[in-house]
N, C-alpha and C positions, 0 to 999 in steps of 0.2 A: 620150143621155148627156146631154144637152139638161134634156129631158124629168124627167129623173131626179132629177137637179141641181136643178130647182124644187120637186121632192115632198119632199126630203129638206131646203131653204131655207123650207120651211114648213112642215114639222113643228118644226126649230129654233127658225124662231120663236112657232109655237104653245106651245112649254116654255119661252121666256122671256116671252110675256105670262103665263103660269101661275106663273111664280118672280113676277112684279109684282108681280101682286095678289096673293098671299100673303105678300109680304113688306111691302103701301102701308100698316099701322102705324104700319111700324120707323121711329126716330129717334130721334139722335144725342141724349144725357143731354148738357145743360150742361157745361163747364166750371165748375171754382171760383172763387172772385175768391183764396182763397189756399191753399198748400199748410204745412204743418207738417209734419217729419220728426221721430218722434220717438224718441230711439234704446232706452229704455225699454220699462216696460208702462203707466205710468201720467203722466197729465202733470194740471195745474190749469193755467184757462185759463179770460179772458172772450171770449163772444162776442158780436158784434155784429150789431143786426139787421139783415138782407137781407144777410147777405156768407156766402155760401156755403162755407164753411172743412172742407179737407181733411184729415186728420190719417191721416200715413203709419207704421202702427207697423212696426219693424225693418226697415222696406221689404218688408214682405209684406203687411200689413194695410191695406187702405181703408175708413178712416171717415169719410163726408162729411155733414157737418148747415149744417142752415140754418135760420131764425127768421124770425121778423115782431119781437119784441120781444129784448132782452137777455135772456142766459144768463152765471150762473156756472157752466161746468162741473168738473167730477171724473169723467178719462173713464178708465176701465182695460180693457187688452184682454193676453189670453196670445195674444201676437202668435208666440209660438214655434210654440203648440201648435194654435192657429184658422188658419195657413198663408196662404194668399192667398182671401181674400174680400173684395169689394167690398160696402158696407152702403151705404145713404143714409138718412137719416132727415129729412123733412123737417114742420117746425111753425108752426101758426097756435096765437099766442096773443091772450088779453088782459089782460096785465101780465107784468112782468119776470120768470124764474123762477132758480131753482136747481138745479140736473141734473146725479143721479151715475148715470153709466153704463157697465155693465161688460158685456165679451163674454167670456165662453168657450168651448170646445170642447166638454166634459160638463154637465149640472148632476145627482151622483147621484143628490139625493135628490127632484128631481122626477122621474126615470124616465127622463133623457138621456143614456142610453150608446149609443154606436154601435151602430149593429144591433138597438137595440133594439126592441120593439113597443109600442105606446102604444094606448088606447083612448081615446077620445077622451066628451067629457059626451052626442054624439049617439050612443054607442056604434058607431061605424066603427073600421076597425082602423087606426094610422098606423104605420110604421116612421123610425124616428130615424137619419141618416145623412148627416144636411147638414153635420153638425160642427161647427157655429153656433147658441150662443144667448147673447141680449143682455136684457140687466136694467135696466130705468128706473124712477127713482124720482126724480117729479120735483113741487117745491113754489112758491110765487108770492114772489119776495125783497122783501122788507121796504125802506122807504127809513129809512135811522136818520139823525137825527143828535145827532152826539156837543160834550158840557160840559165842559173839564177847569175848575175855579177852583182855583188852587195860592194858599194865604194861610197869613202867617207871625204868631204872634205870641209875646211875648216876656214872660216873669214872669219877674219880678224881686226879689228878699229883701232890703232896704236894711236897712242895721243902721247906727245912729250915735252916734258918741264922740264927749264932750267932753275934749281935753286940750289945755288953755290955747286951743285952737283946735277948731272943729266938723268934725271932718269923716264923710262919711258913706262907707261902705263894702256897693257891690251885689253880689249873686250874679246876674246873670239868667241864664234859660235859656229856648233858642228854641225853640219847637216850630212842625214845621211842616206844613198839613193839604191832601195835595191827593185832591180831592173830583171824582169824574168820572160827569158823567149824562144818559145818552144816551133819547132817545123815539123812538121806532120808532111809523114810520104803517103800520099790516099791516090789509088786507083781508081781514073771516072770510069773505067770503063762496068759494064755490066758484070755483075759476078752471074757465078755459073753456078745451076742448085741443081740438082737428084737427088728427090727425098723417099723414104718408104711411113706412110703412114698407117698405122697398126694399132687392133683393139681388139679385147678376146671377145671372143661366139660366144655367144647367147644363144637358148633355146628364140627368146622372145628377136634377135635381130640376124638368123643367120640368114635371115635375104637381104639385107639390108646394103645401102651402096653409100660409100665414101660421098659427099657431097660440098665443093665448095660457093660460098658468098662472092660476087665476081658486082665486084662495085660499079663497071660502069652501067651495067643494064638494069643493076640491084632486084639479079635473080640469082636461084641458086640451079647450079651447074653439075647434075654426077658424073661419077669420072667411073672408070672399069673396076669392080670390085671381084678379089677373089677369097674363098678361103685355104688359108696357107698359112702351116703350125698350128692351129686352129687357134687363127687371127683372122679378123676380118682384113686387107690388106690391100693398099693403093697405092700408085708411085703420082709424083707430081716431080713440076718442072716451077714450082714459083710455090709461096707462101702466102697465106690468104684466114681467113675464117673458114675454118671444118667442120664439122660433123657428118653425123651416118642417119641415113634416112629410108623411113624401111615402105616399098610400096605397098597401097592399098590394095594392089590385086596381085598376083603373082602374074610374072612375067614367063615367058614361056620356056626359058632355061628353068626353072622352078621347076613350074609343070611336068616339063619332062622328068625330072631329077624327080619329082613322087612316084608321075608313073611308071617309070624307071622300076624304082622301088617295091612298088605292089606288085610291077609283073611278076620278080624276083621272089618275093614271098608267094607270092599263087602257086608258080614253078616246084616250087621247094614242096609244100600243101599236095600237091597234088602230084609228084614224087613217091611221095609217104603214102598217100592215098590207094594209089596202086600197085608198092609194092605190099604193103596187107593186104588187100583182094588177093593179090596175086596166092600171096601163102593160105588164104584164108583156100583160096581153090586146092592148093595143093592136100591142105590139110582135109 
């Protein structure tokens, strides 16, 4: 019995090692510096640079934004339809920004209806089943200085009459002018943006790819996507309408992962079987 216990313990330890190796790259995402609960579907606010802010819409949808610059933000989210999603946007830029971000469940005009098949620019087919689409519009924030001048002028029309005495009767009208002048310092140079989009990984989207809608070609374009810290992660240098698409067939990378996992499990099974047979022969 002692030998059998050793064999079982060895097999268990081997499985534990396999689990550790498989999850060695998984680490927790940092906690936000500030949490803002939004009872409705929209909020307008200012984000300070290097402050990680999480917006919790209707206690369901989580949208976390961080940046190295200040942002004037107009944020909209169909939380009642989008439901339980966890999205993170990390931005690096060379100037302060004005940003409008809208999250929806479907975009019919772009072909994003739940269950629809979408053909991307590389002619591959994907299925839209994530139920999360984010549209981001961004432009540099101009630094403006405004000065208002208040001037009052009195215009008098005086009439003089001599009746034993000289008297002047004046009818004065006062006119006030309010004039404001604003001087804005707007840089015409193109804004440099580097951003990372993240969406919480689930069993349903683990093979998904981030994709953006290209206005010129009116097609969806997939970008390299990897699993990082438990999120589907992609990097970009521009903003547009983004979503996660699921391939209709497994690509070679996914197939390799499945085969690799199956082989590892098979090897463990073989080791346990050989160990058990060896024990029986010795007995």
